[in-house]
C-alpha positions as CSV (number, residue, x, y, z in Angstrom):
1,X,0.0,-0.2,-0.1
2,X,1.1,3.4,-1.0
3,X,2.1,6.4,1.3
4,X,4.2,8.6,2.7
5,X,7.9,7.4,3.9
6,X,7.8,6.6,7.7
7,X,10.1,9.8,8.6
8,X,7.7,11.8,6.6
9,X,4.8,10.6,8.7
10,X,6.9,10.9,12.0
11,X,8.1,14.8,10.8
12,X,4.5,15.5,10.2
13,X,3.0,14.1,13.5
14,X,6.2,15.9,15.3
15,X,5.0,19.0,13.6
16,X,1.3,18.5,15.1
17,X,2.8,18.2,18.3
18,X,5.2,21.5,18.2
19,X,2.3,23.6,16.7
20,X,0.1,22.0,19.5
21,X,2.8,22.9,21.9
22,X,3.3,26.4,20.9
23,X,-0.3,27.4,20.5
24,X,-1.0,26.2,24.0
25,X,1.9,27.6,25.2
26,X,1.1,30.9,23.9
27,X,-2.5,30.7,24.8
28,X,-1.3,29.8,28.8
29,X,1.1,32.4,28.2
30,X,-1.4,35.4,27.3
31,X,-3.7,34.1,30.0
32,X,-1.2,34.3,32.6
33,X,-0.2,37.7,31.8
34,X,-3.9,39.1,31.9
35,X,-4.9,37.1,35.4
36,X,-1.6,38.6,36.5
37,X,-2.5,42.1,35.3
38,X,-5.8,41.5,36.7
39,X,-4.8,40.5,39.8
40,X,-2.3,43.4,40.4
41,X,-4.9,46.1,39.1
42,X,-7.2,44.5,41.8
43,X,-4.8,44.3,44.8
44,X,-3.6,48.0,44.1
45,X,-7.6,49.2,44.3
46,X,-7.7,46.8,47.1
47,X,-4.6,49.0,49.1
48,X,-5.6,51.8,48.1
49,X,-9.2,51.3,49.8
50,X,-7.7,50.0,52.9
51,X,-5.6,52.8,53.3
52,X,-8.5,55.3,52.8
53,X,-10.6,53.3,55.3
54,X,-7.9,53.6,57.9
55,X,-7.3,57.4,57.6
56,X,-10.8,58.3,57.1
57,X,-11.9,55.8,60.4
58,X,-9.3,57.8,62.4
59,X,-10.3,61.2,61.1
60,X,-13.6,60.3,62.1
61,X,-12.3,59.3,65.9
62,X,-10.7,62.8,65.9
63,X,-13.5,64.8,64.7
64,X,-15.7,63.2,67.0
65,X,-13.5,64.2,69.9
66,X,-13.2,67.5,68.9
67,X,-17.1,68.3,68.4
68,X,-17.8,66.6,71.8
69,X,-15.2,68.6,73.8
70,X,-13.1,70.8,71.3
71,X,-9.1,70.6,71.1
72,X,-8.0,69.2,74.7
73,X,-10.6,66.1,74.5
74,X,-8.3,64.9,71.6
75,X,-7.0,61.8,73.1
76,X,-3.0,61.1,72.9
77,X,-3.5,57.7,71.1
78,X,-5.6,59.6,68.2
79,X,-2.9,61.7,67.5
80,X,-0.5,58.9,67.7
81,X,1.7,57.3,64.4
82,X,1.1,53.9,63.6
83,X,-2.5,52.4,63.3
84,X,-3.1,53.6,59.6
85,X,-1.7,57.2,60.5
86,X,1.5,58.5,59.6
87,X,0.5,62.5,59.7
88,X,-2.1,63.8,61.7
89,X,-3.1,67.5,61.5
90,X,-5.9,69.2,62.8
91,X,-6.2,72.4,61.4
92,X,-8.3,75.6,62.6
93,X,-10.4,78.4,60.8
94,X,-7.0,80.6,60.4
95,X,-5.2,77.8,58.6
96,X,-3.1,76.9,61.8
97,X,-2.3,73.6,62.8
98,X,-3.4,73.4,66.2
99,X,-2.8,69.8,67.1
100,X,-0.7,67.2,65.5
101,X,1.4,63.9,65.3
102,X,4.7,63.9,66.7
103,X,7.3,65.8,63.4
104,X,3.7,67.0,61.8
105,X,3.4,70.6,63.6
106,X,4.5,72.8,60.5
107,X,2.6,74.2,58.0
108,X,-0.7,72.0,56.7
109,X,-0.2,69.3,54.6
110,X,-2.9,70.1,52.0
111,X,-5.3,73.2,51.3
112,X,-8.3,71.0,51.4
113,X,-11.2,72.4,53.6
114,X,-14.2,70.2,53.2
115,X,-17.6,71.0,54.5
116,X,-18.4,70.4,58.0
117,X,-19.5,66.7,58.4
118,X,-17.8,66.0,54.9
119,X,-14.5,64.2,53.9
120,X,-12.7,63.9,51.1
121,X,-9.2,61.7,49.8
122,X,-6.4,63.5,48.5
123,X,-3.1,61.1,47.3
124,X,0.1,63.0,46.4
125,X,3.7,64.5,47.8
126,X,2.3,65.9,50.8
127,X,5.6,66.6,52.7
128,X,7.7,69.7,50.7
129,X,10.9,68.1,49.7
130,X,9.7,64.7,50.4
131,X,9.4,62.0,47.4
132,X,7.0,59.9,50.0
133,X,3.8,59.4,48.5
134,X,0.8,59.7,51.2
135,X,-3.0,58.8,50.7
136,X,-5.0,61.3,53.1
137,X,-8.3,61.6,54.6
138,X,-9.3,65.3,54.9
139,X,-12.8,66.0,56.8
140,X,-14.1,69.0,58.8
141,X,-16.0,69.6,62.3
142,X,-17.1,72.0,64.5
143,X,-17.1,73.2,68.1
144,X,-18.3,76.1,70.0
145,X,-18.9,77.8,66.4
146,X,-15.0,77.0,65.4
147,X,-14.2,75.0,62.4
148,X,-11.5,72.7,62.5
149,X,-10.5,70.1,59.5
150,X,-8.6,67.1,60.3
151,X,-6.2,65.8,58.1
152,X,-5.0,61.8,58.6
153,X,-2.5,60.7,56.1
154,X,-0.5,57.3,55.7
155,X,2.5,56.8,53.5
156,X,1.7,54.7,50.5
157,X,5.2,53.1,50.5
158,X,4.5,50.4,52.3
159,X,1.4,49.3,50.3
160,X,3.4,50.2,47.0
161,X,6.1,47.7,48.1
162,X,3.6,44.9,48.6
163,X,2.6,45.2,45.2
164,X,6.4,45.8,43.4
165,X,7.2,42.3,45.7
166,X,4.1,40.5,44.0
167,X,4.3,41.9,40.8
168,X,8.2,40.2,41.4
169,X,7.0,36.8,42.5
170,X,4.4,36.9,39.4
171,X,7.7,37.7,37.2
172,X,9.5,34.9,38.4
173,X,6.4,32.2,38.8
174,X,4.9,33.2,34.9
175,X,8.0,31.6,32.9
176,X,8.0,28.7,35.1
177,X,4.5,28.0,34.8
178,X,4.4,28.9,31.3
179,X,7.7,26.2,31.4
180,X,5.4,23.7,33.0
181,X,2.5,24.1,30.7
182,X,4.8,23.8,27.5
183,X,6.0,20.6,29.2
184,X,2.8,19.1,29.9
185,X,1.0,20.2,26.5
186,X,4.1,18.4,24.6
187,X,3.6,15.4,27.0
188,X,0.1,15.0,26.7
189,X,-0.3,16.1,22.8
190,X,2.4,13.4,22.3
191,X,0.5,11.0,24.4
192,X,-2.9,11.4,22.7
193,X,-0.8,11.2,19.3
194,X,0.9,7.9,20.3
195,X,-2.3,5.9,18.8
196,X,-2.1,7.9,15.8
197,X,1.7,7.0,15.3
198,X,0.7,3.3,15.8
199,X,-2.2,3.9,12.9
200,X,0.6,5.8,10.8
201,X,3.3,2.9,11.2
202,X,0.9,-0.1,10.6
203,X,-0.6,1.6,7.8
204,X,2.8,2.3,6.2
205,X,3.7,-1.5,6.5
206,X,0.5,-2.3,4.8
207,X,1.2,-3.4,1.5
208,X,-0.4,-4.1,-1.9
209,X,0.4,-8.1,-1.6
210,X,-1.0,-8.5,2.2
211,X,-3.7,-6.3,3.0
212,X,-5.1,-8.5,5.6
213,X,-3.4,-6.4,8.5
214,X,-5.4,-4.0,10.7
215,X,-4.4,-1.0,12.8
216,X,-5.1,-1.1,16.3
217,X,-7.9,0.2,18.3
218,X,-7.5,2.2,21.4
219,X,-10.1,1.0,24.0
220,X,-10.1,4.9,24.8
221,X,-13.2,5.6,23.0
222,X,-12.5,9.0,21.4
223,X,-11.7,10.1,17.9
224,X,-8.7,8.1,17.6
225,X,-10.9,5.2,18.5
226,X,-13.2,6.3,15.7
227,X,-10.2,7.3,13.1
228,X,-8.8,3.4,13.7
229,X,-12.4,1.7,13.2
230,X,-13.0,3.6,10.1
231,X,-9.2,3.2,8.6
232,X,-10.0,-0.7,9.5
233,X,-13.3,-0.4,7.6
234,X,-11.5,1.3,4.8
235,X,-9.1,-1.3,4.9
236,X,-11.4,-4.1,4.4
237,X,-12.8,-2.6,1.9
238,X,-9.6,-2.1,0.1
239,X,-8.6,-5.8,0.8
240,X,-12.0,-6.8,-0.6
241,X,-11.7,-4.7,-3.7
242,X,-8.2,-5.9,-4.0
243,X,-9.2,-9.5,-3.8
244,X,-12.4,-9.1,-6.0
245,X,-9.6,-7.3,-8.9
246,X,-7.4,-10.7,-8.5
247,X,-10.1,-12.7,-9.0
248,X,-11.6,-10.7,-11.5
249,X,-8.2,-10.8,-13.4
250,X,-7.7,-14.7,-12.8
251,X,-11.6,-15.1,-14.2
252,X,-11.2,-13.4,-17.7
253,X,-7.9,-15.0,-18.3
254,X,-9.1,-18.4,-17.8
255,X,-12.1,-17.2,-19.8
256,X,-10.2,-16.2,-22.6
257,X,-7.3,-19.0,-23.0
258,X,-10.1,-21.4,-24.0
259,X,-10.6,-19.4,-27.7
260,X,-7.3,-18.0,-27.5
261,X,-5.8,-21.7,-27.2
262,X,-8.5,-22.5,-30.3
263,X,-7.5,-19.9,-32.5
264,X,-3.8,-20.3,-31.7
265,X,-4.1,-23.9,-32.3
266,X,-5.3,-23.8,-35.5
267,X,-3.0,-21.1,-36.6
268,X,0.1,-23.1,-35.7
269,X,-1.4,-26.3,-37.1
270,X,-1.7,-24.3,-40.9
271,X,1.8,-22.8,-39.8
272,X,3.2,-25.9,-39.3
273,X,1.6,-27.8,-42.4
274,X,1.7,-25.1,-44.5
275,X,-1.7,-25.6,-45.5
276,X,-4.6,-23.0,-45.6
277,X,-7.4,-23.2,-43.1
278,X,-10.5,-24.1,-45.0
279,X,-13.6,-22.6,-45.0
280,X,-15.5,-24.9,-42.9
281,X,-12.9,-25.1,-39.9
282,X,-13.3,-21.0,-40.4
283,X,-16.5,-20.9,-40.1
284,X,-17.3,-23.5,-37.5
285,X,-14.1,-23.2,-35.3
286,X,-12.1,-19.8,-35.6
287,X,-14.9,-17.2,-36.4
288,X,-17.5,-18.9,-33.2
289,X,-14.0,-18.9,-31.0
290,X,-13.3,-15.4,-32.6
291,X,-16.5,-13.9,-31.8
292,X,-16.8,-15.7,-28.1
293,X,-13.6,-13.6,-27.5
294,X,-14.6,-10.0,-29.2
295,X,-18.3,-10.8,-27.4
296,X,-16.2,-11.3,-23.9
297,X,-13.5,-8.2,-24.3
298,X,-17.2,-6.1,-25.0
299,X,-18.8,-7.0,-22.3
300,X,-15.3,-6.6,-20.1
301,X,-15.4,-3.1,-21.2
302,X,-18.7,-2.3,-20.4
303,X,-18.3,-3.4,-17.0
304,X,-15.1,-1.5,-17.1
305,X,-17.4,1.7,-17.9
306,X,-19.9,0.9,-15.4
307,X,-17.8,0.6,-12.4
308,X,-15.7,4.1,-13.5
309,X,-18.8,6.2,-14.6
310,X,-21.8,4.1,-14.9
311,X,-23.2,2.4,-17.8
312,X,-23.7,5.0,-20.4
313,X,-27.2,5.5,-21.9
314,X,-29.1,7.1,-24.9
315,X,-32.4,7.9,-23.1
316,X,-35.5,7.9,-25.5
317,X,-39.1,6.8,-25.7
318,X,-38.7,2.5,-26.1
319,X,-41.3,0.1,-26.6
320,X,-40.6,-2.2,-24.4
321,X,-43.2,-4.7,-25.8
322,X,-41.4,-5.0,-29.1
323,X,-38.3,-5.5,-27.5
324,X,-39.8,-8.7,-25.9
325,X,-41.8,-9.7,-29.0
326,X,-38.8,-9.3,-30.8
327,X,-36.1,-11.5,-28.9
328,X,-39.2,-14.1,-28.5
329,X,-39.3,-14.5,-32.1
330,X,-35.5,-14.9,-32.7
331,X,-35.6,-17.7,-30.0
332,X,-38.2,-19.2,-31.6
333,X,-36.4,-18.9,-34.8
334,X,-33.5,-20.9,-33.8
335,X,-35.8,-24.0,-32.6
336,X,-33.6,-24.9,-29.4
337,X,-36.4,-24.6,-27.4
338,X,-40.5,-24.0,-27.3
339,X,-41.1,-20.5,-26.5
340,X,-44.0,-18.7,-25.2
341,X,-44.6,-14.8,-24.3
342,X,-47.3,-13.2,-23.0
343,X,-46.8,-9.4,-24.3
344,X,-48.4,-6.3,-23.2
345,X,-47.9,-2.6,-24.8
346,X,-45.7,-0.9,-22.3
347,X,-43.4,2.4,-23.4
348,X,-40.8,3.9,-21.1
349,X,-37.8,5.9,-21.1
350,X,-34.8,4.3,-21.6
351,X,-31.7,3.1,-23.9
352,X,-33.2,0.9,-26.5
353,X,-30.0,-0.8,-27.3
354,X,-29.1,-1.5,-23.6
355,X,-32.3,-2.8,-22.7
356,X,-32.6,-5.2,-25.7
357,X,-29.1,-6.2,-24.4
358,X,-30.2,-7.2,-21.4
359,X,-33.3,-8.8,-22.4
360,X,-31.1,-10.9,-24.7
361,X,-28.6,-11.8,-22.3
362,X,-31.4,-13.4,-20.2
363,X,-33.2,-14.5,-22.9
364,X,-29.7,-16.7,-24.0
365,X,-29.2,-17.3,-20.3
366,X,-32.8,-19.4,-20.3
367,X,-32.7,-21.4,-23.8
368,X,-29.0,-22.6,-22.8
369,X,-30.1,-24.3,-19.4
370,X,-33.8,-25.0,-20.7
371,X,-34.7,-28.6,-20.9
372,X,-37.9,-28.1,-23.4
373,X,-39.2,-24.4,-22.6
374,X,-38.4,-21.1,-22.5
375,X,-41.5,-18.3,-21.5
376,X,-41.5,-14.7,-21.7
377,X,-44.0,-12.8,-19.6
378,X,-44.8,-9.1,-18.7
379,X,-46.8,-7.3,-16.4
380,X,-47.6,-3.8,-14.9
381,X,-48.8,-2.1,-11.6
382,X,-50.5,1.2,-12.1
383,X,-50.1,1.5,-8.4
384,X,-46.6,1.6,-8.4
385,X,-46.0,2.8,-12.3
386,X,-43.5,-0.5,-12.4
387,X,-42.9,-2.6,-15.7
388,X,-41.7,-6.5,-15.1
389,X,-40.2,-8.8,-17.8
390,X,-39.9,-12.0,-16.4
391,X,-37.9,-14.9,-18.3
392,X,-38.5,-18.5,-17.4
393,X,-36.6,-21.7,-18.3
394,X,-37.6,-25.2,-17.0
395,X,-33.9,-25.9,-16.6
396,X,-32.3,-27.4,-12.9
397,X,-32.7,-24.1,-11.3
398,X,-31.0,-22.2,-8.8
399,X,-30.4,-23.1,-5.5
400,X,-31.8,-20.5,-3.4
401,X,-28.4,-19.5,-1.3
402,X,-26.9,-19.0,-4.3
403,X,-29.4,-16.3,-6.0
404,X,-27.8,-13.8,-4.7
405,X,-24.3,-14.2,-6.6
406,X,-25.5,-15.4,-9.3
407,X,-25.2,-11.9,-10.9
408,X,-21.4,-11.8,-9.8
409,X,-19.1,-11.4,-12.6
410,X,-18.0,-15.1,-13.7
411,X,-19.9,-16.6,-10.8
412,X,-20.9,-20.3,-11.9
413,X,-22.8,-22.6,-10.0
414,X,-21.7,-26.2,-9.4
415,X,-24.1,-29.1,-11.1
416,X,-25.8,-29.1,-14.4
417,X,-26.0,-24.8,-14.9
418,X,-22.1,-25.1,-14.5
419,X,-21.7,-27.5,-17.3
420,X,-22.8,-25.0,-20.3
421,X,-21.0,-22.8,-22.4
422,X,-20.8,-19.1,-21.1
423,X,-18.6,-16.2,-19.7
424,X,-20.0,-15.7,-16.9
425,X,-20.7,-12.1,-17.7
426,X,-23.9,-12.1,-18.6
427,X,-26.1,-11.6,-15.7
428,X,-23.5,-9.3,-14.3
429,X,-24.0,-6.8,-17.4
430,X,-27.9,-7.1,-17.1
431,X,-28.1,-6.2,-13.5
432,X,-25.4,-3.0,-14.2
433,X,-28.0,-2.3,-17.7
434,X,-31.3,-2.4,-15.0
435,X,-29.8,-0.2,-12.2
436,X,-28.5,2.1,-14.7
437,X,-32.3,2.3,-15.9
438,X,-33.3,2.8,-12.1
439,X,-34.8,-0.7,-12.0
440,X,-33.4,-4.0,-10.4
441,X,-33.5,-7.9,-11.3
442,X,-34.0,-10.6,-9.0
443,X,-34.1,-14.1,-9.1
444,X,-37.4,-16.2,-8.4
445,X,-39.5,-19.4,-8.5
446,X,-40.8,-20.6,-11.7
447,X,-44.4,-20.2,-12.3
448,X,-47.2,-22.9,-11.7
449,X,-47.1,-25.2,-14.7
450,X,-43.0,-25.9,-14.3
451,X,-42.0,-28.4,-12.3
452,X,-38.4,-26.9,-11.7
453,X,-36.2,-24.0,-13.5
454,X,-36.0,-20.6,-12.3
455,X,-37.6,-17.2,-13.2
456,X,-35.4,-14.2,-13.5
457,X,-37.5,-10.9,-13.5
458,X,-36.1,-7.2,-14.4
459,X,-38.5,-4.3,-12.8
460,X,-38.0,-1.0,-14.4
461,X,-40.1,2.4,-13.8
462,X,-42.1,3.1,-16.0
463,X,-42.6,7.2,-14.8
464,X,-39.5,8.7,-15.3
465,X,-38.2,12.4,-16.9
466,X,-36.4,11.7,-19.8
467,X,-33.0,13.7,-19.6
468,X,-32.6,17.2,-21.0
469,X,-31.9,16.9,-24.8
470,X,-33.3,13.1,-24.8
471,X,-36.9,12.7,-26.9
472,X,-39.4,15.5,-26.4
473,X,-38.1,16.2,-22.8
474,X,-41.8,15.1,-21.3
475,X,-42.3,12.2,-18.9
476,X,-42.9,8.8,-20.3
477,X,-45.5,6.5,-19.0
478,X,-46.2,3.1,-19.6
479,X,-49.5,2.4,-21.4
480,X,-50.3,-1.0,-20.7
481,X,-53.3,-3.1,-21.6
482,X,-55.6,-4.5,-18.6
483,X,-55.4,-8.0,-19.5
484,X,-52.3,-10.1,-20.8
485,X,-52.3,-10.3,-25.0
486,X,-50.6,-13.9,-25.7
487,X,-48.4,-14.0,-28.9
488,X,-48.8,-16.5,-30.8
């Protein structure tokens, strides 16, 4: 069996693995980067919210103390550093710092003056000359008519450093995670493709001389299992097709050998004796064998074309009863058997030459095996629009278990029906021609009045639209008499 060399198949498999790993690693990297950025963003928001919550809580406590007892009521703990406060200032209405945390007694760190009971949030470098960034909550309150502004600020450096540390950890972990993901993807993709590799190796090892091997089917019940099952089904069909081809070639060679042997033998005899072949030998031996060989070649060509493109048809209106009547008259003129025929007029769309050939093949098959009688019957079913031609002989018959294979090429039966002349292609041609017309052919028991024998029945649809350009393009329908009219 032809195919890519194994290294090429392996390279292709590795290419899929590499591409899958690259794509998977890229997607994991993008996901990790997006996840890290979202985490840092959320962490920064959480840190800011924490700072403003802590400074706001301290500012609210100090404002409550001032509102209840004035500046003197502020507790030392409220002005102390720590617990969410690095700078605490209480500013009076004149803009002077009247109370503060240690080291913050200078100028006010902000000019914000919210309304009494309101608060605002400030972020920036609040200490002149310092690069430290602060987050501050500013609120206002009053006592005995005096307005005071409370400022509580906390350094953002600690929280920023926490954010930086988290980013550094992510920067270290992300490449490690990407590497682990790439290794995992490489491993699992390779594991998933391993059965495909085994299937590839097995298919590569299959040759035209030995097509009995099959690919292993994994038990994973997934796409690879279905691929292996489909591959085995295809290999089985290929094996059957190969066997049929070999059988066909062998049978064709065997069938052609007999006429060729006769023709070559007579020619060799004439050559050896330097004597011409007389007309009687030419007519009784050479010409019949040559025609038999020609007919066999024509049959093989028709079947080959049928296998490739179907039987070529030249469709037009056909009087089927004329074809059957003509064949019955031809057989009667040969005097090889008693011929009876029941004809009804039927017209349909078909190829008259091909239909004549199919009916003639059945007729010749019948007269070849008939003991004394061949009978033609025509039927028409108006409900289905199907016309049937039955050809019956009173010969040895065909066993029921062999009726399905009788239409195979070069099929011969054991017993009486084997020991007769014929190429074994006639019934195959009948089947192909009938199928091309959308019909069917079957083997049945003979009707009443026959002690033994067999009946071949061709069934053809009569309501069929002619192809474009054939005939007049109208729908051909059967014209059938309500009762049979025996042909004398």
